[in-house]
N, C-alpha and C positions, 0 to 999 in steps of 0.2 A: 531090496533095492527098488527104488521108484523108477518107473518108465516115464519118459517125457512124452507128453501128448503131441508136441510139435516135432516129432522125430524126422518127418519128411522135409524135403527141400521146398522152398516156396516157388510160386509160378515164375517170379522174376529170376530167381537163381536157376531154375530148370531150363529156361530159354535164354540164358545170358549170352551164349554164342550167337543166337539169332539177333539179339538186340545189338551186339557189337557189329555184326555184318551189316545190319540195316543202317546203323549210324555211319559206318564207313561209306556205304553206297550213297547216302544222303550228302555226305561231305564231298564225294567225288562229283555228284550231280551239281551241287552248288558251285563248285570250282569251275565246272564246265559251262554252266548256263549263266553264271554271274562272275565273270573273270575279274571284275573290279573289287570283288569282296576281299581278295587277298590283300590288296593295298589298304583297304579300309580297316581290316583287322590288324595289319602291321602298325597302324597309327595308334592303336589301343594298347600301348606298351609302356611300362614304367620300369626304369632301372633294368632293362633287358628282360623283363618278365611280362609275358602276354596276360593281360587282365582277363580276357574271355577264357583263356585256358585255366587260369587260377580259379575263376568262378565255377567253371564246369567241374574241376577236380573237387572243390569243396562240396558241390551238389552231389557228386558221386559218393563222397565220404558220408554225407548226411543221410542219403538214401540207404546206404549199406548199414549204417548204425541203426537206422529206424527199423530195418528188416530184421536185424539180429535180435 
């Protein structure tokens, strides 16, 4: 049987919890220091779907498939 040379997890995957916590903190700070941002993001919606959220989900999927 062949052993894979990439058997370890990547830097991104190893610190995924840290990235999630950092992004959550950034979101909280943005909401606190830029209270008008919520209304601005609410206007970027189509058929009940948040366009920024859809774009960020696609980026997340693309990054994960590029890492795999």
